[in-house]
ZAMARGU-4260 file (C-alpha; in steps of 0.2 Angstrom, whole numbers, plus 5000, padded with zeros to 4 digits):
<rodrens>
0) 5508/5748/5703 | 5514/5758/5717 | 5531/5754/5724 | 5534/5747/5741 | 5536/5760/5755
5) 5553/5764/5762 | 5564/5752/5772 | 5557/5738/5783 | 5563/5725/5794 | 5555/5712/5783
10) 5565/5706/5769 | 5556/5706/5753 | 5555/5689/5743 | 5547/5686/5726 | 5545/5669/5718
15) 5539/5667/5700 | 5532/5650/5697 | 5522/5641/5684 | 5508/5632/5694 | 5500/5633/5711
20) 5509/5620/5721 | 5527/5622/5713 | 5532/5631/5729 | 5525/5618/5740 | 5535/5604/5731
25) 5550/5612/5725 | 5554/5627/5737 | 5547/5621/5754 | 5554/5621/5768 | 5563/5637/5763
30) 5547/5646/5759 | 5540/5641/5776 | 5556/5647/5785 | 5554/5664/5776 | 5535/5665/5781
35) 5539/5661/5799 | 5552/5675/5799 | 5539/5688/5794 | 5547/5691/5777 | 5536/5700/5764
40) 5532/5686/5752 | 5525/5688/5734 | 5521/5673/5725 | 5517/5674/5706 | 5509/5660/5696
45) 5509/5662/5677 | 5498/5648/5671 | 5480/5643/5676 | 5486/5625/5679 | 5469/5618/5674
50) 5477/5602/5667 | 5463/5591/5661 | 5450/5600/5671 | 5445/5585/5682 | 5448/5587/5701
55) 5448/5569/5704 | 5462/5558/5711 | 5473/5553/5696 | 5473/5535/5704 | 5454/5533/5701
60) 5451/5522/5686 | 5434/5530/5683 | 5440/5548/5683 | 5439/5550/5664 | 5421/5546/5664
65) 5418/5564/5672 | 5417/5579/5661 | 5431/5592/5663 | 5428/5608/5673 | 5443/5619/5669
70) 5437/5634/5678 | 5432/5623/5693 | 5449/5614/5694 | 5459/5630/5693 | 5448/5637/5707
75) 5451/5622/5717 | 5470/5624/5715 | 5470/5642/5720 | 5459/5639/5735 | 5470/5624/5741
80) 5485/5635/5739 | 5478/5650/5749 | 5473/5637/5763 | 5491/5630/5763 | 5499/5648/5764
85) 5487/5652/5779 | 5492/5636/5788 | 5510/5640/5785 | 5508/5658/5792 | 5495/5656/5806
90) 5492/5637/5808 | 5474/5641/5803 | 5469/5635/5785 | 5453/5644/5786 | 5461/5661/5788
95) 5453/5674/5777 | 5459/5682/5761 | 5454/5697/5751 | 5453/5694/5732 | 5455/5708/5719
100) 5461/5713/5702 | 5477/5721/5698 | 5480/5731/5682 | 5497/5733/5674 | 5502/5747/5662
105) 5502/5734/5648 | 5483/5732/5651 | 5486/5714/5657 | 5476/5710/5673 | 5479/5697/5686
110) 5470/5691/5702 | 5478/5696/5718 | 5475/5686/5734 | 5480/5695/5751 | 5481/5686/5767
115) 5471/5698/5779 | 5480/5692/5795 | 5497/5695/5787 | 5494/5707/5772 | 5513/5706/5767
120) 5509/5689/5760 | 5501/5690/5742 | 5498/5678/5728 | 5496/5684/5710 | 5488/5673/5697
125) 5490/5677/5678 | 5480/5661/5673 | 5488/5657/5656 | 5480/5642/5648 | 5487/5625/5646
130) 5479/5620/5629 | 5485/5604/5620 | 5479/5587/5616 | 5487/5580/5632 | 5474/5590/5642
135) 5459/5584/5632 | 5459/5597/5617 | 5456/5590/5600 | 5471/5588/5589 | 5466/5602/5577
140) 5465/5615/5592 | 5482/5625/5591 | 5493/5621/5606 | 5495/5636/5618 | 5508/5634/5631
145) 5519/5645/5640 | 5534/5638/5630 | 5527/5643/5614 | 5523/5660/5621 | 5541/5662/5626
150) 5548/5656/5609 | 5536/5667/5601 | 5528/5652/5591 | 5512/5660/5598 | 5510/5678/5597
155) 5498/5678/5612 | 5490/5666/5624 | 5472/5666/5631 | 5469/5666/5650 | 5457/5655/5660
160) 5446/5663/5673 | 5445/5653/5689 | 5427/5649/5695 | 5426/5662/5709 | 5439/5674/5703
165) 5435/5693/5703 | 5441/5694/5686 | 5426/5694/5674 | 5433/5690/5656 | 5447/5681/5648
170) 5461/5690/5640 | 5475/5687/5627 | 5492/5691/5634 | 5507/5694/5623 | 5525/5688/5627
175) 5530/5707/5630 | 5514/5710/5640 | 5518/5696/5652 | 5536/5701/5653 | 5532/5719/5657
180) 5519/5714/5670 | 5532/5704/5680 | 5544/5718/5678 | 5532/5730/5687 | 5529/5717/5700
185) 5548/5717/5704 | 5548/5737/5705 | 5533/5735/5716 | 5541/5723/5728 | 5559/5727/5727
190) 5565/5710/5732 | 5581/5705/5741 | 5578/5687/5736 | 5571/5681/5719 | 5566/5662/5717
195) 5560/5654/5701 | 5562/5637/5692 | 5577/5628/5683 | 5580/5636/5666 | 5591/5622/5660
200) 5585/5605/5667 | 5594/5589/5664 | 5588/5576/5651 | 5583/5559/5655 | 5584/5553/5637
205) 5591/5559/5620 | 5585/5557/5602 | 5596/5564/5588 | 5581/5570/5578 | 5569/5576/5593
210) 5582/5581/5605 | 5581/5579/5624 | 5567/5572/5635 | 5568/5584/5649 | 5568/5579/5668
215) 5556/5593/5671 | 5539/5600/5666 | 5540/5612/5651 | 5530/5625/5660 | 5543/5626/5674
220) 5557/5629/5661 | 5548/5642/5652 | 5543/5651/5668 | 5562/5652/5673 | 5565/5660/5655
225) 5552/5673/5658 | 5558/5676/5676 | 5576/5679/5671 | 5572/5691/5656 | 5560/5701/5668
230) 5574/5702/5681 | 5586/5708/5668 | 5574/5722/5663 | 5571/5727/5681 | 5589/5729/5685
235) 5592/5738/5668 | 5579/5751/5675 | 5588/5754/5691 | 5582/5739/5702 | 5594/5732/5715
240) 5601/5716/5710 | 5594/5702/5722 | 5600/5685/5727 | 5593/5673/5714 | 5590/5654/5716
245) 5583/5642/5703 | 5574/5627/5712 | 5575/5610/5704 | 5559/5603/5699 | 5555/5585/5694
250) 5573/5581/5693 | 5575/5580/5711 | 5569/5562/5710 | 5585/5558/5700 | 5596/5561/5715
255) 5598/5556/5734 | 5585/5564/5745 | 5592/5579/5755 | 5577/5581/5767 | 5575/5572/5783
260) 5560/5562/5787 | 5555/5576/5799 | 5557/5590/5786 | 5547/5580/5773 | 5534/5577/5786
265) 5532/5595/5788 | 5532/5599/5770 | 5519/5585/5767 | 5507/5592/5779 | 5507/5608/5770
270) 5504/5599/5753 | 5490/5589/5761 | 5481/5605/5766 | 5483/5611/5748 | 5476/5594/5741
275) 5462/5594/5755 | 5469/5577/5761 | 5472/5584/5779 | 5456/5577/5786 | 5447/5594/5788
280) 5428/5596/5786 | 5427/5602/5768 | 5413/5615/5767 | 5419/5624/5751 | 5414/5618/5734
285) 5433/5620/5728 | 5442/5613/5744 | 5459/5609/5735 | 5468/5600/5722 | 5461/5582/5723
290) 5470/5576/5708 | 5485/5573/5720 | 5475/5569/5735 | 5486/5560/5748 | 5498/5553/5735
295) 5512/5566/5738 | 5524/5552/5743 | 5522/5544/5726 | 5531/5559/5718 | 5548/5557/5725
300) 5553/5574/5719 | 5546/5582/5734 | 5558/5573/5745 | 5572/5586/5741 | 5573/5604/5740
305) 5589/5610/5730 | 5594/5623/5718 | 5601/5621/5701 | 5616/5631/5704 | 5622/5626/5722
310) 5634/5638/5729 | 5651/5633/5737 | 5660/5638/5752 | 5675/5646/5745 | 5669/5664/5743
315) 5678/5672/5758 | 5697/5677/5755 | 5711/5686/5763 | 5719/5698/5751 | 5737/5703/5749
320) 5734/5719/5759 | 5727/5710/5774 | 5709/5714/5771 | 5695/5700/5769 | 5684/5701/5754
325) 5667/5691/5751 | 5660/5688/5734 | 5643/5683/5728 | 5632/5684/5713 | 5617/5696/5714
330) 5605/5697/5700 | 5618/5690/5688 | 5632/5702/5694 | 5647/5699/5705 | 5646/5709/5721
335) 5661/5711/5732 | 5661/5716/5751 | 5678/5721/5758 | 5685/5725/5775 | 5689/5744/5777
340) 5705/5740/5786 | 5712/5723/5791 | 5701/5716/5805 | 5689/5731/5805 | 5673/5736/5798
345) 5666/5732/5780 | 5662/5743/5765 | 5646/5742/5756 | 5646/5730/5742 | 5653/5735/5725
350) 5648/5727/5709 | 5661/5721/5696 | 5658/5723/5678 | 5648/5711/5668 | 5631/5702/5669
355) 5621/5686/5664 | 5630/5675/5677 | 5621/5661/5685 | 5619/5661/5705 | 5635/5651/5709
360) 5653/5657/5708 | 5670/5648/5711 | 5683/5660/5719 | 5700/5653/5717 | 5715/5662/5726
365) 5730/5665/5715 | 5748/5664/5723 | 5749/5683/5726 | 5732/5686/5735 | 5722/5690/5720
370) 5707/5678/5714 | 5700/5670/5699 | 5681/5671/5698 | 5674/5657/5687 | 5656/5655/5684
375) 5643/5651/5670 | 5636/5664/5659 | 5619/5663/5650 | 5616/5672/5634 | 5598/5671/5628
380) 5596/5670/5608 | 5582/5669/5596 | 5568/5656/5596 | 5571/5651/5614 | 5589/5647/5612
385) 5602/5651/5625 | 5621/5650/5625 | 5629/5644/5641 | 5648/5645/5643 | 5660/5645/5658
390) 5669/5662/5660 | 5683/5669/5670 | 5688/5686/5677 | 5705/5689/5686 | 5704/5701/5701
395) 5722/5706/5704 | 5730/5707/5721 | 5737/5724/5724 | 5727/5735/5713 | 5710/5726/5714
400) 5708/5729/5695 | 5700/5716/5685 | 5702/5709/5668 | 5686/5707/5656 | 5677/5691/5657
405) 5685/5679/5647 | 5675/5664/5639 | 5681/5647/5643 | 5669/5639/5631 | 5659/5623/5635
410) 5664/5605/5634 | 5649/5600/5624 | 5652/5614/5611 | 5659/5602/5598 | 5641/5595/5596
415) 5635/5612/5590 | 5619/5609/5599 | 5614/5622/5611 | 5603/5610/5620 | 5618/5599/5625
420) 5628/5615/5631 | 5614/5622/5642 | 5616/5607/5654 | 5633/5610/5660 | 5636/5611/5679
425) 5643/5624/5690 | 5662/5627/5687 | 5674/5623/5701 | 5692/5632/5699 | 5709/5630/5708
430) 5726/5637/5704 | 5741/5626/5702 | 5759/5630/5709 | 5764/5638/5693 | 5749/5651/5695
435) 5739/5643/5681 | 5720/5640/5683 | 5712/5623/5682 | 5692/5623/5679 | 5681/5608/5681
440) 5663/5606/5678 | 5649/5592/5675 | 5646/5589/5657 | 5630/5585/5646 | 5634/5566/5650
445) 5634/5569/5669 | 5653/5565/5669 | 5667/5578/5673 | 5676/5589/5660 | 5692/5600/5664
450) 5701/5613/5656 | 5718/5621/5661 | 5729/5635/5657 | 5746/5631/5649 | 5761/5641/5643
455) 5752/5643/5626 | 5735/5648/5633 | 5721/5637/5637 | 5721/5619/5633 | 5707/5608/5626
460) 5693/5602/5637 | 5698/5585/5644 | 5685/5571/5648 | 5689/5565/5665 | 5676/5551/5665
465) 5664/5548/5679 | 5645/5546/5677 | 5629/5551/5686 | 5638/5565/5695 | 5629/5577/5706
470) 5632/5595/5702 | 5643/5599/5717 | 5662/5598/5712 | 5676/5604/5725 | 5694/5606/5721
475) 5709/5609/5732 | 5727/5612/5730 | 5737/5602/5742 | 5753/5607/5750 | 5763/5595/5740
480) 5758/5605/5724 | 5745/5592/5718 | 5727/5595/5714 | 5713/5585/5720 | 5695/5586/5715
485) 5680/5578/5723 | 5662/5575/5719 | 5647/5564/5723 | 5638/5553/5711 | 5622/5542/5714
490) 5632/5529/5725 | 5646/5538/5734 | 5661/5550/5734 | 5672/5551/5719 | 5690/5557/5719
495) 5701/5564/5705 | 5720/5566/5709 | 5737/5570/5702 | 5751/5558/5706 | 5763/5571/5699
500) 5763/5590/5700 | 5755/5596/5684 | 5752/5578/5679 | 5736/5570/5672 | 5720/5567/5683
505) 5716/5550/5689 | 5699/5544/5695 | 5697/5534/5712 | 5679/5529/5716 | 5673/5523/5733
510) 5679/5537/5744 | 5663/5536/5755 | 5654/5520/5750 | 5665/5507/5759 | 5655/5510/5775
515) 5639/5500/5773 | 5632/5508/5789 | 5632/5526/5781 | 5620/5532/5768 | 5625/5541/5752
520) 5632/5558/5751 | 5620/5571/5746 | 5626/5587/5738 | 5644/5593/5738 | 5660/5585/5747
525) 5671/5597/5756 | 5690/5592/5756 | 5702/5598/5769 | 5720/5594/5771 | 5723/5588/5789
530) 5741/5581/5787 | 5756/5582/5776 | 5748/5571/5763 | 5732/5567/5771 | 5714/5574/5767
535) 5698/5573/5776 | 5681/5575/5767 | 5665/5582/5775 | 5648/5580/5768 | 5630/5577/5772
540) 5622/5561/5773 | 5606/5556/5762 | 5590/5558/5771 | 5597/5562/5789 | 5607/5578/5783
545) 5619/5573/5797 | 5637/5579/5794 | 5650/5565/5791 | 5668/5564/5788 | 5680/5552/5782
550) 5699/5553/5783 | 5713/5548/5771 | 5728/5537/5777 | 5745/5542/5773 | 5746/5529/5760
555) 5732/5537/5750 | 5718/5525/5755 | 5703/5531/5763 | 5696/5524/5780 | 5683/5511/5778
560) 5674/5519/5792 | 5664/5535/5790 | 5662/5545/5806 | 5646/5555/5811 | 5648/5572/5818
565) 5630/5576/5822 | 5621/5592/5815 | 5606/5582/5810 | 5596/5591/5796 | 5599/5605/5784
570) 5604/5607/5766 | 5619/5614/5757 | 5638/5611/5758 | 5648/5611/5774 | 5662/5624/5776
575) 5678/5618/5785 | 5694/5627/5789 | 5709/5620/5799 | 5717/5631/5812 | 5734/5625/5816
580) 5744/5634/5830 | 5758/5630/5842 | 5744/5626/5855 | 5730/5618/5844 | 5726/5608/5829
585) 5707/5610/5826 | 5694/5611/5812 | 5681/5624/5812 | 5664/5618/5803 | 5650/5629/5798
590) 5633/5623/5791 | 5615/5628/5787 | 5604/5619/5800 | 5587/5611/5799 | 5579/5628/5802
595) 5591/5637/5789 | 5601/5645/5803 | 5620/5646/5805 | 5627/5632/5815 | 5646/5631/5820
600) 5656/5617/5828 | 5674/5614/5832 | 5683/5597/5829 | 5700/5591/5834 | 5709/5588/5818
605) 5718/5572/5823 | 5706/5566/5837 | 5698/5549/5838 | 5679/5548/5835 | 5670/5563/5843
610) 5654/5572/5841 | 5656/5590/5842 | 5644/5603/5850 | 5635/5613/5837 | 5631/5631/5842
615) 5617/5639/5832 | 5616/5658/5828 | 5600/5667/5824 | 5602/5672/5806 | 5591/5665/5792
620) 5604/5660/5778 | 5602/5660/5759 | 5619/5652/5754 | 5631/5640/5762 | 5643/5649/5774
625) 5661/5652/5771 | 5676/5652/5783 | 5693/5661/5782 | 5707/5666/5793 | 5710/5685/5795
630) 5726/5695/5795 | 5728/5690/5814 | 5725/5671/5811 | 5707/5673/5818 | 5693/5662/5811
635) 5680/5673/5802 | 5663/5665/5798 | 5653/5674/5784 | 5635/5671/5778 | 5622/5679/5767
640) 5606/5682/5774 | 5589/5681/5765 | 5589/5700/5765 | 5605/5698/5753 | 5616/5707/5767
645) 5632/5700/5772 | 5635/5695/5790 | 5652/5690/5798 | 5657/5683/5815 | 5675/5683/5821
650) 5685/5674/5834 | 5690/5685/5849 | 5708/5678/5847 | 5717/5665/5836 | 5712/5652/5849
655) 5696/5641/5849 | 5694/5643/5868 | 5692/5662/5866 | 5675/5660/5857 | 5667/5671/5844
660) 5661/5689/5845 | 5644/5694/5839 | 5637/5691/5822 | 5638/5708/5813 | 5627/5714/5799
665) 5637/5723/5785
</rodrens>
């Protein structure tokens, strides 16, 4: 395929998914924001998604009396998807598409649909079959699924031709053929953002002989494996590493909902265009996916849009030389942006050694102005196995030199079962007063494990307890030298703390659940010290997305009343920074708004109940924001845009009344 032409104001986004509708359920509203911004969007669907071939509502008790029509149902799903995209881009579901065939160097052919009113929007369908007894095939017919192709249990897989496809004959696609074709699509689109599904979903049950019952669809998981392997090949061949996100699938229903009713209504309207349940006059033989019909509310997994590896807000740091540095994972590699001079412009990003990292990274400052970078590394093995381990790199303060990535292992490694190890969560790291690193992460049992450095090296993994933890841990070193770590489970905020410096961790539940008028936290909690021995915690409320805060009393108890700070809607963590001077004591907050834009507010750290004014800025964000004080004590806000470029905004003076300067693209 021919490469994309030159540079363009449109950011390029590619998403590699299993089925037509995965993006509507698991990526929206982020996809719609990208389409509204005019981004170049390339959506790739690996399977035909023909299921049992009956385009009849699954709630219809007589549906099995109808014969299967696999080609027709595959066509209906494609047609509904095109209508949904047209509605998102232009508001007109009937907007016309061109359908043609694309051939890759492997000999593999795929159908391409191009929206004529917006040719930068393209859909690619590979059409791999879903053949097994579950979908109506006889028990003696060999199973052919994307997972068996990935693990090479099947040497090739047959495709299905949708009823009105320009493709004329089925083909057999090998594992390498599919992989290489996706690599060529990456070279063609040169994406700044890369979306796919969760490669390591949580289990909902475990059997010692059969292993896990996954919270997600097997095609979603296999698609993520193919997507990651293709991305690694693309980068090895000179491709620019993009921002990567893995969207959670069916597992969304296990956690509090993070979309507002308004956001879900917007998402649901698009789904109902896809399912032909939007009340339009259907004059096409294959209007849409009627298996789902108007039942999208039944499937709670659409009520949230979250990533498997949610990023934190600790990625902007002041170095010992007075320059700020920002860190992010691009295509499995750590990129670093650094100020040219303190308070001045920024250099282009440099990549640190190493690869294979998941998208989120914890950046823990040491005592001298250096940082410890802690993340998860995935190493694929034979037969679909993968090793997942926590890793650490130390970037030294004055030289900027780095140590090689060091494996910290996995709290579930004693089981000697890679399936248990793959489910660990995103690490969170903090440095204690002696300069030693403490690392926390969610374990296979959805509790929390920790590992800390000692004078003799790394200690053993400690089980800190907890259960049903959301995968958003945040740790902080208080001025008293004690570490606190906070997270949210399915009912509220949970708090681990040290009574003594270097002491053991104790668990305190109920940080946010005492107030019966507030819903549960969704996502991560952001702790901030606002007194000598007092903390405040900021988080988003379930279903409203509103920013909440709860304050700690000097005796360590948490206020029973949780205060509302506005900022309705949006997803991702809240960034919070205290600015304490002789003239003021304020907290600066930054968040991603309901429209995925940067929104900033200022709050009196010691004030009574207050609702700050949120000021929005026109940048489409791909990650939670970060805040830091620069060499002159001015607040700096940093965000990563959907074009994978860094943007920074700086106070005009170290005083909130001075306001912020413009948002600058690095």
